[in-house]
C-alpha positions as CSV (number, residue, x, y, z in Angstrom):
1,X,67.6,12.2,104.6
2,X,65.4,11.3,107.5
3,X,63.2,9.4,105.2
4,X,66.2,7.4,104.0
5,X,67.1,6.7,107.7
6,X,63.6,5.4,108.4
7,X,63.8,3.1,105.4
8,X,67.2,1.8,106.3
9,X,66.2,1.2,109.9
10,X,63.2,-0.8,108.7
11,X,65.6,-3.1,106.7
12,X,68.3,-3.1,109.4
13,X,68.4,-6.9,109.6
14,X,68.8,-7.3,105.9
15,X,71.9,-5.0,105.7
16,X,75.3,-6.6,105.9
17,X,77.5,-4.0,107.5
18,X,77.3,-0.7,109.3
19,X,75.6,2.3,107.9
20,X,76.5,5.8,109.1
21,X,74.1,8.7,108.4
22,X,75.9,12.1,108.3
23,X,74.2,15.4,108.3
24,X,76.7,18.0,107.3
25,X,76.7,21.4,109.1
26,X,78.1,24.5,107.4
27,X,77.9,22.8,104.0
28,X,77.3,26.0,102.1
29,X,80.5,27.6,103.4
30,X,82.7,24.5,102.9
31,X,83.6,23.8,106.5
32,X,81.2,21.0,107.7
33,X,82.8,18.0,106.1
34,X,86.3,19.1,107.0
35,X,85.4,19.5,110.7
36,X,83.5,16.2,110.7
37,X,86.4,14.3,109.2
38,X,88.9,15.9,111.6
39,X,86.6,14.9,114.5
40,X,86.9,11.2,113.3
41,X,83.7,10.7,111.5
42,X,85.2,8.3,109.0
43,X,86.7,6.1,111.8
44,X,85.4,3.9,114.6
45,X,84.1,2.1,112.6
46,X,86.0,2.9,109.4
47,X,84.0,4.0,106.4
48,X,84.5,1.9,103.3
49,X,82.1,3.9,101.0
50,X,80.3,7.2,101.2
51,X,77.3,8.6,99.3
52,X,76.2,12.2,99.4
53,X,72.8,13.7,98.8
54,X,72.0,17.2,97.7
55,X,68.9,19.0,96.6
56,X,68.6,19.0,92.8
57,X,65.7,21.3,91.7
58,X,66.0,20.1,88.0
59,X,64.8,16.6,89.0
60,X,61.1,15.7,88.9
61,X,59.6,15.3,92.4
62,X,60.0,11.8,93.7
63,X,63.0,11.1,91.5
64,X,66.7,11.0,92.4
65,X,69.8,10.9,90.3
66,X,73.1,9.0,90.8
67,X,76.5,9.6,89.4
68,X,79.7,7.8,90.4
69,X,82.7,10.0,91.2
70,X,82.5,13.7,91.8
71,X,79.2,15.2,91.0
72,X,79.5,18.8,92.1
73,X,81.8,21.8,91.8
74,X,84.1,22.9,94.6
75,X,83.5,25.9,96.8
76,X,85.8,28.9,96.4
77,X,85.5,32.4,97.7
78,X,87.1,35.8,97.2
79,X,87.0,39.3,98.6
80,X,86.3,42.3,96.5
81,X,87.3,45.8,97.7
82,X,85.5,48.6,96.0
83,X,86.9,52.1,96.4
84,X,85.2,55.3,95.4
85,X,83.8,58.5,96.8
86,X,80.2,58.0,98.0
87,X,77.7,60.7,98.5
88,X,74.0,61.5,98.5
89,X,71.6,61.2,95.6
90,X,70.7,64.9,96.0
91,X,74.3,65.9,95.0
92,X,75.4,63.3,92.4
93,X,77.8,65.7,90.9
94,X,80.0,65.4,94.0
95,X,80.1,61.6,94.0
96,X,82.2,59.0,92.2
97,X,80.0,56.0,91.8
98,X,82.0,53.0,93.0
């Protein structure tokens, strides 16, 4: 992303409009974009288009891919409660392996 910033800055006079560069914190837990938008990121000035960048290990080094629309899955989570009677490996007969 910093490389893109450097290239865009070098062409600043050739760009018609305003470019915002956004580094999203907490991306892996699904909170970063929400907090950034609530803090007004897409306003002052208003954002007309947005592009996201993510690591894609299946692409050859030096290449990038582009896809209009949604290009990634959503983030969901769940809690799993496992119950059982633990114990020590020296007395497995007294344990219920959860």
